[in-house]
mmCIF file of the N, C-alpha and C atoms, coordinates in Angstrom:
data_MODEL
# 
_entry.id   MODEL 
# 
loop_
_atom_site.group_PDB 
_atom_site.id 
_atom_site.type_symbol 
_atom_site.label_atom_id 
_atom_site.label_alt_id 
_atom_site.label_comp_id 
_atom_site.label_asym_id 
_atom_site.label_entity_id 
_atom_site.label_seq_id 
_atom_site.pdbx_PDB_ins_code 
_atom_site.Cartn_x 
_atom_site.Cartn_y 
_atom_site.Cartn_z 
_atom_site.occupancy 
_atom_site.B_iso_or_equiv 
_atom_site.pdbx_formal_charge 
_atom_site.auth_seq_id 
_atom_site.auth_comp_id 
_atom_site.auth_asym_id 
_atom_site.auth_atom_id 
_atom_site.pdbx_PDB_model_num 
ATOM 1   N N  . MET A 1 1  ? 0.851   -1.180  0.000  1.00 0.00 ? 1  MET A N  1 
ATOM 2   C CA . MET A 1 1  ? 0.000   0.000   0.000  1.00 0.00 ? 1  MET A CA 1 
ATOM 3   C C  . MET A 1 1  ? 0.888   1.231   0.000  1.00 0.00 ? 1  MET A C  1 
ATOM 4   N N  . GLY A 1 2  ? 0.528   2.181   -0.814 1.00 0.00 ? 2  GLY A N  1 
ATOM 5   C CA . GLY A 1 2  ? 1.335   3.384   -0.930 1.00 0.00 ? 2  GLY A CA 1 
ATOM 6   C C  . GLY A 1 2  ? 1.036   4.403   0.149  1.00 0.00 ? 2  GLY A C  1 
ATOM 7   N N  . LYS A 1 3  ? 1.951   5.354   0.255  1.00 0.00 ? 3  LYS A N  1 
ATOM 8   C CA . LYS A 1 3  ? 1.819   6.392   1.282  1.00 0.00 ? 3  LYS A CA 1 
ATOM 9   C C  . LYS A 1 3  ? 0.542   7.213   1.087  1.00 0.00 ? 3  LYS A C  1 
ATOM 10  N N  . GLN A 1 4  ? 0.200   7.516   -0.158 1.00 0.00 ? 4  GLN A N  1 
ATOM 11  C CA . GLN A 1 4  ? -1.002  8.307   -0.411 1.00 0.00 ? 4  GLN A CA 1 
ATOM 12  C C  . GLN A 1 4  ? -2.264  7.546   0.007  1.00 0.00 ? 4  GLN A C  1 
ATOM 13  N N  . GLU A 1 5  ? -2.263  6.245   -0.240 1.00 0.00 ? 5  GLU A N  1 
ATOM 14  C CA . GLU A 1 5  ? -3.411  5.432   0.183  1.00 0.00 ? 5  GLU A CA 1 
ATOM 15  C C  . GLU A 1 5  ? -3.560  5.454   1.706  1.00 0.00 ? 5  GLU A C  1 
ATOM 16  N N  . LEU A 1 6  ? -2.429  5.370   2.407  1.00 0.00 ? 6  LEU A N  1 
ATOM 17  C CA . LEU A 1 6  ? -2.456  5.438   3.862  1.00 0.00 ? 6  LEU A CA 1 
ATOM 18  C C  . LEU A 1 6  ? -2.990  6.790   4.323  1.00 0.00 ? 6  LEU A C  1 
ATOM 19  N N  . LEU A 1 7  ? -2.510  7.856   3.712  1.00 0.00 ? 7  LEU A N  1 
ATOM 20  C CA . LEU A 1 7  ? -2.980  9.195   4.082  1.00 0.00 ? 7  LEU A CA 1 
ATOM 21  C C  . LEU A 1 7  ? -4.474  9.348   3.832  1.00 0.00 ? 7  LEU A C  1 
ATOM 22  N N  . ASP A 1 8  ? -4.952  8.787   2.733  1.00 0.00 ? 8  ASP A N  1 
ATOM 23  C CA . ASP A 1 8  ? -6.389  8.829   2.432  1.00 0.00 ? 8  ASP A CA 1 
ATOM 24  C C  . ASP A 1 8  ? -7.189  8.064   3.487  1.00 0.00 ? 8  ASP A C  1 
ATOM 25  N N  . LEU A 1 9  ? -6.681  6.906   3.892  1.00 0.00 ? 9  LEU A N  1 
ATOM 26  C CA . LEU A 1 9  ? -7.360  6.124   4.929  1.00 0.00 ? 9  LEU A CA 1 
ATOM 27  C C  . LEU A 1 9  ? -7.390  6.875   6.261  1.00 0.00 ? 9  LEU A C  1 
ATOM 28  N N  . ILE A 1 10 ? -6.271  7.498   6.603  1.00 0.00 ? 10 ILE A N  1 
ATOM 29  C CA . ILE A 1 10 ? -6.218  8.271   7.848  1.00 0.00 ? 10 ILE A CA 1 
ATOM 30  C C  . ILE A 1 10 ? -7.222  9.411   7.806  1.00 0.00 ? 10 ILE A C  1 
ATOM 31  N N  . ASP A 1 11 ? -7.305  10.079  6.678  1.00 0.00 ? 11 ASP A N  1 
ATOM 32  C CA . ASP A 1 11 ? -8.259  11.173  6.519  1.00 0.00 ? 11 ASP A CA 1 
ATOM 33  C C  . ASP A 1 11 ? -9.688  10.665  6.723  1.00 0.00 ? 11 ASP A C  1 
ATOM 34  N N  . LYS A 1 12 ? -10.002 9.526   6.115  1.00 0.00 ? 12 LYS A N  1 
ATOM 35  C CA . LYS A 1 12 ? -11.348 8.950   6.259  1.00 0.00 ? 12 LYS A CA 1 
ATOM 36  C C  . LYS A 1 12 ? -11.611 8.535   7.707  1.00 0.00 ? 12 LYS A C  1 
ATOM 37  N N  . ALA A 1 13 ? -10.623 7.934   8.333  1.00 0.00 ? 13 ALA A N  1 
ATOM 38  C CA . ALA A 1 13 ? -10.787 7.488   9.717  1.00 0.00 ? 13 ALA A CA 1 
ATOM 39  C C  . ALA A 1 13 ? -11.005 8.678   10.649 1.00 0.00 ? 13 ALA A C  1 
ATOM 40  N N  . GLU A 1 14 ? -10.265 9.741   10.419 1.00 0.00 ? 14 GLU A N  1 
ATOM 41  C CA . GLU A 1 14 ? -10.415 10.931  11.254 1.00 0.00 ? 14 GLU A CA 1 
ATOM 42  C C  . GLU A 1 14 ? -11.776 11.592  11.060 1.00 0.00 ? 14 GLU A C  1 
ATOM 43  N N  . LYS A 1 15 ? -12.414 11.297  9.934  1.00 0.00 ? 15 LYS A N  1 
ATOM 44  C CA . LYS A 1 15 ? -13.757 11.825  9.673  1.00 0.00 ? 15 LYS A CA 1 
ATOM 45  C C  . LYS A 1 15 ? -14.842 10.858  10.138 1.00 0.00 ? 15 LYS A C  1 
ATOM 46  N N  . GLY A 1 16 ? -14.426 9.762   10.791 1.00 0.00 ? 16 GLY A N  1 
ATOM 47  C CA . GLY A 1 16 ? -15.392 8.854   11.386 1.00 0.00 ? 16 GLY A CA 1 
ATOM 48  C C  . GLY A 1 16 ? -15.564 7.504   10.725 1.00 0.00 ? 16 GLY A C  1 
ATOM 49  N N  . SER A 1 17 ? -14.766 7.190   9.694  1.00 0.00 ? 17 SER A N  1 
ATOM 50  C CA . SER A 1 17 ? -14.901 5.897   9.025  1.00 0.00 ? 17 SER A CA 1 
ATOM 51  C C  . SER A 1 17 ? -14.238 4.798   9.847  1.00 0.00 ? 17 SER A C  1 
ATOM 52  N N  . ILE A 1 18 ? -15.080 3.947   10.424 1.00 0.00 ? 18 ILE A N  1 
ATOM 53  C CA . ILE A 1 18 ? -14.560 2.832   11.205 1.00 0.00 ? 18 ILE A CA 1 
ATOM 54  C C  . ILE A 1 18 ? -13.879 1.819   10.282 1.00 0.00 ? 18 ILE A C  1 
ATOM 55  N N  . GLU A 1 19 ? -14.416 1.644   9.082  1.00 0.00 ? 19 GLU A N  1 
ATOM 56  C CA . GLU A 1 19 ? -13.809 0.714   8.117  1.00 0.00 ? 19 GLU A CA 1 
ATOM 57  C C  . GLU A 1 19 ? -12.384 1.147   7.780  1.00 0.00 ? 19 GLU A C  1 
ATOM 58  N N  . ALA A 1 20 ? -12.177 2.443   7.622  1.00 0.00 ? 20 ALA A N  1 
ATOM 59  C CA . ALA A 1 20 ? -10.829 2.946   7.330  1.00 0.00 ? 20 ALA A CA 1 
ATOM 60  C C  . ALA A 1 20 ? -9.900  2.691   8.512  1.00 0.00 ? 20 ALA A C  1 
ATOM 61  N N  . ALA A 1 21 ? -10.387 2.912   9.719  1.00 0.00 ? 21 ALA A N  1 
ATOM 62  C CA . ALA A 1 21 ? -9.575  2.661   10.912 1.00 0.00 ? 21 ALA A CA 1 
ATOM 63  C C  . ALA A 1 21 ? -9.204  1.181   11.008 1.00 0.00 ? 21 ALA A C  1 
ATOM 64  N N  . GLU A 1 22 ? -10.138 0.306   10.655 1.00 0.00 ? 22 GLU A N  1 
ATOM 65  C CA . GLU A 1 22 ? -9.846  -1.138  10.637 1.00 0.00 ? 22 GLU A CA 1 
ATOM 66  C C  . GLU A 1 22 ? -8.733  -1.436  9.639  1.00 0.00 ? 22 GLU A C  1 
ATOM 67  N N  . GLU A 1 23 ? -8.826  -0.858  8.454  1.00 0.00 ? 23 GLU A N  1 
ATOM 68  C CA . GLU A 1 23 ? -7.806  -1.108  7.424  1.00 0.00 ? 23 GLU A CA 1 
ATOM 69  C C  . GLU A 1 23 ? -6.438  -0.614  7.870  1.00 0.00 ? 23 GLU A C  1 
ATOM 70  N N  . ILE A 1 24 ? -6.410  0.543   8.523  1.00 0.00 ? 24 ILE A N  1 
ATOM 71  C CA . ILE A 1 24 ? -5.135  1.082   9.022  1.00 0.00 ? 24 ILE A CA 1 
ATOM 72  C C  . ILE A 1 24 ? -4.565  0.144   10.079 1.00 0.00 ? 24 ILE A C  1 
ATOM 73  N N  . ALA A 1 25 ? -5.408  -0.261  11.035 1.00 0.00 ? 25 ALA A N  1 
ATOM 74  C CA . ALA A 1 25 ? -4.945  -1.159  12.097 1.00 0.00 ? 25 ALA A CA 1 
ATOM 75  C C  . ALA A 1 25 ? -4.399  -2.460  11.514 1.00 0.00 ? 25 ALA A C  1 
ATOM 76  N N  . LEU A 1 26 ? -5.128  -3.029  10.572 1.00 0.00 ? 26 LEU A N  1 
ATOM 77  C CA . LEU A 1 26 ? -4.694  -4.281  9.960  1.00 0.00 ? 26 LEU A CA 1 
ATOM 78  C C  . LEU A 1 26 ? -3.387  -4.098  9.179  1.00 0.00 ? 26 LEU A C  1 
ATOM 79  N N  . GLY A 1 27 ? -3.286  -2.983  8.468  1.00 0.00 ? 27 GLY A N  1 
ATOM 80  C CA . GLY A 1 27 ? -2.061  -2.702  7.716  1.00 0.00 ? 27 GLY A CA 1 
ATOM 81  C C  . GLY A 1 27 ? -0.844  -2.578  8.608  1.00 0.00 ? 27 GLY A C  1 
ATOM 82  N N  . TYR A 1 28 ? -0.988  -1.861  9.719  1.00 0.00 ? 28 TYR A N  1 
ATOM 83  C CA . TYR A 1 28 ? 0.131   -1.744  10.654 1.00 0.00 ? 28 TYR A CA 1 
ATOM 84  C C  . TYR A 1 28 ? 0.423   -3.082  11.327 1.00 0.00 ? 28 TYR A C  1 
ATOM 85  N N  . PHE A 1 29 ? -0.622  -3.843  11.629 1.00 0.00 ? 29 PHE A N  1 
ATOM 86  C CA . PHE A 1 29 ? -0.451  -5.147  12.267 1.00 0.00 ? 29 PHE A CA 1 
ATOM 87  C C  . PHE A 1 29 ? 0.329   -6.101  11.358 1.00 0.00 ? 29 PHE A C  1 
ATOM 88  N N  . LYS A 1 30 ? -0.007  -6.101  10.079 1.00 0.00 ? 30 LYS A N  1 
ATOM 89  C CA . LYS A 1 30 ? 0.641   -7.004  9.118  1.00 0.00 ? 30 LYS A CA 1 
ATOM 90  C C  . LYS A 1 30 ? 1.955   -6.454  8.556  1.00 0.00 ? 30 LYS A C  1 
ATOM 91  N N  . GLY A 1 31 ? 2.207   -5.164  8.759  1.00 0.00 ? 31 GLY A N  1 
ATOM 92  C CA . GLY A 1 31 ? 3.422   -4.566  8.224  1.00 0.00 ? 31 GLY A CA 1 
ATOM 93  C C  . GLY A 1 31 ? 3.278   -4.107  6.789  1.00 0.00 ? 31 GLY A C  1 
ATOM 94  N N  . SER A 1 32 ? 2.067   -3.835  6.365  1.00 0.00 ? 32 SER A N  1 
ATOM 95  C CA . SER A 1 32 ? 1.810   -3.455  4.973  1.00 0.00 ? 32 SER A CA 1 
ATOM 96  C C  . SER A 1 32 ? 2.305   -2.053  4.618  1.00 0.00 ? 32 SER A C  1 
ATOM 97  N N  . PHE A 1 33 ? 2.525   -1.198  5.597  1.00 0.00 ? 33 PHE A N  1 
ATOM 98  C CA . PHE A 1 33 ? 2.883   0.187   5.308  1.00 0.00 ? 33 PHE A CA 1 
ATOM 99  C C  . PHE A 1 33 ? 4.393   0.418   5.294  1.00 0.00 ? 33 PHE A C  1 
ATOM 100 N N  . ASP A 1 34 ? 5.088   -0.147  6.279  1.00 0.00 ? 34 ASP A N  1 
ATOM 101 C CA . ASP A 1 34 ? 6.526   0.112   6.409  1.00 0.00 ? 34 ASP A CA 1 
ATOM 102 C C  . ASP A 1 34 ? 7.381   -1.109  6.113  1.00 0.00 ? 34 ASP A C  1 
ATOM 103 N N  . GLY A 1 35 ? 6.746   -2.197  5.682  1.00 0.00 ? 35 GLY A N  1 
ATOM 104 C CA . GLY A 1 35 ? 7.488   -3.418  5.431  1.00 0.00 ? 35 GLY A CA 1 
ATOM 105 C C  . GLY A 1 35 ? 7.702   -4.247  6.683  1.00 0.00 ? 35 GLY A C  1 
ATOM 106 N N  . LYS A 1 36 ? 7.315   -3.701  7.829  1.00 0.00 ? 36 LYS A N  1 
ATOM 107 C CA . LYS A 1 36 ? 7.383   -4.449  9.084  1.00 0.00 ? 36 LYS A CA 1 
ATOM 108 C C  . LYS A 1 36 ? 6.234   -3.981  9.967  1.00 0.00 ? 36 LYS A C  1 
ATOM 109 N N  . PRO A 1 37 ? 5.736   -4.857  10.823 1.00 0.00 ? 37 PRO A N  1 
ATOM 110 C CA . PRO A 1 37 ? 4.619   -4.487  11.683 1.00 0.00 ? 37 PRO A CA 1 
ATOM 111 C C  . PRO A 1 37 ? 4.962   -3.323  12.612 1.00 0.00 ? 37 PRO A C  1 
ATOM 112 N N  . ASN A 1 38 ? 3.971   -2.494  12.883 1.00 0.00 ? 38 ASN A N  1 
ATOM 113 C CA . ASN A 1 38 ? 4.103   -1.433  13.873 1.00 0.00 ? 38 ASN A CA 1 
ATOM 114 C C  . ASN A 1 38 ? 2.941   -1.647  14.839 1.00 0.00 ? 38 ASN A C  1 
ATOM 115 N N  . LEU A 1 39 ? 3.208   -2.389  15.902 1.00 0.00 ? 39 LEU A N  1 
ATOM 116 C CA . LEU A 1 39 ? 2.146   -2.811  16.806 1.00 0.00 ? 39 LEU A CA 1 
ATOM 117 C C  . LEU A 1 39 ? 1.605   -1.668  17.655 1.00 0.00 ? 39 LEU A C  1 
ATOM 118 N N  . VAL A 1 40 ? 2.411   -0.640  17.874 1.00 0.00 ? 40 VAL A N  1 
ATOM 119 C CA . VAL A 1 40 ? 1.929   0.529   18.624 1.00 0.00 ? 40 VAL A CA 1 
ATOM 120 C C  . VAL A 1 40 ? 0.847   1.246   17.817 1.00 0.00 ? 40 VAL A C  1 
ATOM 121 N N  . LYS A 1 41 ? 1.128   1.478   16.547 1.00 0.00 ? 41 LYS A N  1 
ATOM 122 C CA . LYS A 1 41 ? 0.142   2.143   15.697 1.00 0.00 ? 41 LYS A CA 1 
ATOM 123 C C  . LYS A 1 41 ? -1.049  1.235   15.415 1.00 0.00 ? 41 LYS A C  1 
ATOM 124 N N  . ALA A 1 42 ? -0.812  -0.065  15.288 1.00 0.00 ? 42 ALA A N  1 
ATOM 125 C CA . ALA A 1 42 ? -1.912  -1.016  15.096 1.00 0.00 ? 42 ALA A CA 1 
ATOM 126 C C  . ALA A 1 42 ? -2.864  -0.948  16.283 1.00 0.00 ? 42 ALA A C  1 
ATOM 127 N N  . LYS A 1 43 ? -2.301  -0.916  17.477 1.00 0.00 ? 43 LYS A N  1 
ATOM 128 C CA . LYS A 1 43 ? -3.127  -0.865  18.683 1.00 0.00 ? 43 LYS A CA 1 
ATOM 129 C C  . LYS A 1 43 ? -3.911  0.442   18.751 1.00 0.00 ? 43 LYS A C  1 
ATOM 130 N N  . LYS A 1 44 ? -3.278  1.544   18.392 1.00 0.00 ? 44 LYS A N  1 
ATOM 131 C CA . LYS A 1 44 ? -3.958  2.849   18.420 1.00 0.00 ? 44 LYS A CA 1 
ATOM 132 C C  . LYS A 1 44 ? -5.201  2.833   17.533 1.00 0.00 ? 44 LYS A C  1 
ATOM 133 N N  . TRP A 1 45 ? -5.029  2.402   16.291 1.00 0.00 ? 45 TRP A N  1 
ATOM 134 C CA . TRP A 1 45 ? -6.148  2.432   15.340 1.00 0.00 ? 45 TRP A CA 1 
ATOM 135 C C  . TRP A 1 45 ? -7.178  1.348   15.630 1.00 0.00 ? 45 TRP A C  1 
ATOM 136 N N  . ALA A 1 46 ? -6.723  0.189   16.080 1.00 0.00 ? 46 ALA A N  1 
ATOM 137 C CA . ALA A 1 46 ? -7.665  -0.879  16.429 1.00 0.00 ? 46 ALA A CA 1 
ATOM 138 C C  . ALA A 1 46 ? -8.490  -0.486  17.648 1.00 0.00 ? 46 ALA A C  1 
ATOM 139 N N  . SER A 1 47 ? -7.872  0.172   18.605 1.00 0.00 ? 47 SER A N  1 
ATOM 140 C CA . SER A 1 47 ? -8.600  0.623   19.794 1.00 0.00 ? 47 SER A CA 1 
ATOM 141 C C  . SER A 1 47 ? -9.687  1.615   19.409 1.00 0.00 ? 47 SER A C  1 
ATOM 142 N N  . TYR A 1 48 ? -9.342  2.530   18.524 1.00 0.00 ? 48 TYR A N  1 
ATOM 143 C CA . TYR A 1 48 ? -10.321 3.515   18.052 1.00 0.00 ? 48 TYR A CA 1 
ATOM 144 C C  . TYR A 1 48 ? -11.513 2.821   17.397 1.00 0.00 ? 48 TYR A C  1 
ATOM 145 N N  . ALA A 1 49 ? -11.227 1.910   16.496 1.00 0.00 ? 49 ALA A N  1 
ATOM 146 C CA . ALA A 1 49 ? -12.302 1.222   15.775 1.00 0.00 ? 49 ALA A CA 1 
ATOM 147 C C  . ALA A 1 49 ? -13.117 0.333   16.715 1.00 0.00 ? 49 ALA A C  1 
ATOM 148 N N  . ALA A 1 50 ? -12.435 -0.339  17.639 1.00 0.00 ? 50 ALA A N  1 
ATOM 149 C CA . ALA A 1 50 ? -13.134 -1.226  18.573 1.00 0.00 ? 50 ALA A CA 1 
ATOM 150 C C  . ALA A 1 50 ? -14.088 -0.440  19.469 1.00 0.00 ? 50 ALA A C  1 
ATOM 151 N N  . LYS A 1 51 ? -13.675 0.752   19.869 1.00 0.00 ? 51 LYS A N  1 
ATOM 152 C CA . LYS A 1 51 ? -14.539 1.597   20.697 1.00 0.00 ? 51 LYS A CA 1 
ATOM 153 C C  . LYS A 1 51 ? -15.828 1.960   19.969 1.00 0.00 ? 51 LYS A C  1 
ATOM 154 N N  . HIS A 1 52 ? -15.771 1.915   18.652 1.00 0.00 ? 52 HIS A N  1 
ATOM 155 C CA . HIS A 1 52 ? -16.934 2.256   17.839 1.00 0.00 ? 52 HIS A CA 1 
ATOM 156 C C  . HIS A 1 52 ? -17.637 1.013   17.296 1.00 0.00 ? 52 HIS A C  1 
ATOM 157 N N  . GLY A 1 53 ? -17.386 -0.127  17.926 1.00 0.00 ? 53 GLY A N  1 
ATOM 158 C CA . GLY A 1 53 ? -18.142 -1.331  17.611 1.00 0.00 ? 53 GLY A CA 1 
ATOM 159 C C  . GLY A 1 53 ? -17.550 -2.283  16.587 1.00 0.00 ? 53 GLY A C  1 
ATOM 160 N N  . SER A 1 54 ? -16.308 -2.087  16.200 1.00 0.00 ? 54 SER A N  1 
ATOM 161 C CA . SER A 1 54 ? -15.697 -2.951  15.190 1.00 0.00 ? 54 SER A CA 1 
ATOM 162 C C  . SER A 1 54 ? -15.264 -4.293  15.779 1.00 0.00 ? 54 SER A C  1 
ATOM 163 N N  . GLU A 1 55 ? -15.881 -5.360  15.292 1.00 0.00 ? 55 GLU A N  1 
ATOM 164 C CA . GLU A 1 55 ? -15.474 -6.702  15.718 1.00 0.00 ? 55 GLU A CA 1 
ATOM 165 C C  . GLU A 1 55 ? -14.117 -7.078  15.140 1.00 0.00 ? 55 GLU A C  1 
ATOM 166 N N  . LYS A 1 56 ? -13.853 -6.626  13.915 1.00 0.00 ? 56 LYS A N  1 
ATOM 167 C CA . LYS A 1 56 ? -12.558 -6.903  13.270 1.00 0.00 ? 56 LYS A CA 1 
ATOM 168 C C  . LYS A 1 56 ? -11.417 -6.291  14.087 1.00 0.00 ? 56 LYS A C  1 
ATOM 169 N N  . ALA A 1 57 ? -11.616 -5.049  14.543 1.00 0.00 ? 57 ALA A N  1 
ATOM 170 C CA . ALA A 1 57 ? -10.599 -4.378  15.351 1.00 0.00 ? 57 ALA A CA 1 
ATOM 171 C C  . ALA A 1 57 ? -10.434 -5.061  16.702 1.00 0.00 ? 57 ALA A C  1 
ATOM 172 N N  . THR A 1 58 ? -11.525 -5.521  17.276 1.00 0.00 ? 58 THR A N  1 
ATOM 173 C CA . THR A 1 58 ? -11.457 -6.241  18.536 1.00 0.00 ? 58 THR A CA 1 
ATOM 174 C C  . THR A 1 58 ? -10.618 -7.502  18.378 1.00 0.00 ? 58 THR A C  1 
ATOM 175 N N  . ALA A 1 59 ? -10.778 -8.172  17.252 1.00 0.00 ? 59 ALA A N  1 
ATOM 176 C CA . ALA A 1 59 ? -9.994  -9.378  16.966 1.00 0.00 ? 59 ALA A CA 1 
ATOM 177 C C  . ALA A 1 59 ? -8.502  -9.048  16.833 1.00 0.00 ? 59 ALA A C  1 
ATOM 178 N N  . ILE A 1 60 ? -8.186  -7.919  16.202 1.00 0.00 ? 60 ILE A N  1 
ATOM 179 C CA . ILE A 1 60 ? -6.782  -7.504  16.077 1.00 0.00 ? 60 ILE A CA 1 
ATOM 180 C C  . ILE A 1 60 ? -6.209  -7.238  17.467 1.00 0.00 ? 60 ILE A C  1 
ATOM 181 N N  . LEU A 1 61 ? -6.958  -6.519  18.297 1.00 0.00 ? 61 LEU A N  1 
ATOM 182 C CA . LEU A 1 61 ? -6.476  -6.225  19.654 1.00 0.00 ? 61 LEU A CA 1 
ATOM 183 C C  . LEU A 1 61 ? -6.206  -7.500  20.446 1.00 0.00 ? 61 LEU A C  1 
ATOM 184 N N  . ALA A 1 62 ? -7.032  -8.509  20.238 1.00 0.00 ? 62 ALA A N  1 
ATOM 185 C CA . ALA A 1 62 ? -6.851  -9.776  20.957 1.00 0.00 ? 62 ALA A CA 1 
ATOM 186 C C  . ALA A 1 62 ? -5.536  -10.458 20.567 1.00 0.00 ? 62 ALA A C  1 
ATOM 187 N N  . GLN A 1 63 ? -5.016  -10.136 19.388 1.00 0.00 ? 63 GLN A N  1 
ATOM 188 C CA . GLN A 1 63 ? -3.757  -10.746 18.924 1.00 0.00 ? 63 GLN A CA 1 
ATOM 189 C C  . GLN A 1 63 ? -2.532  -9.927  19.323 1.00 0.00 ? 63 GLN A C  1 
ATOM 190 N N  . LEU A 1 64 ? -2.745  -8.738  19.833 1.00 0.00 ? 64 LEU A N  1 
ATOM 191 C CA . LEU A 1 64 ? -1.608  -7.890  20.211 1.00 0.00 ? 64 LEU A CA 1 
ATOM 192 C C  . LEU A 1 64 ? -1.118  -8.195  21.618 1.00 0.00 ? 64 LEU A C  1 
# 
């Protein structure tokens, strides 16, 4: 995933898109953005999405 795609997702998430926050969390968890996982950022975005009812984000948090 490219940097612009990440920035677009962050913009959407900051505007309330839980789906975008899930994608960001998953990307950081899998290492899709920097070539290696960033579990701190994964936890930040997954926590945000989970607070808003995301089961996918809750599952990511359970693996951290």
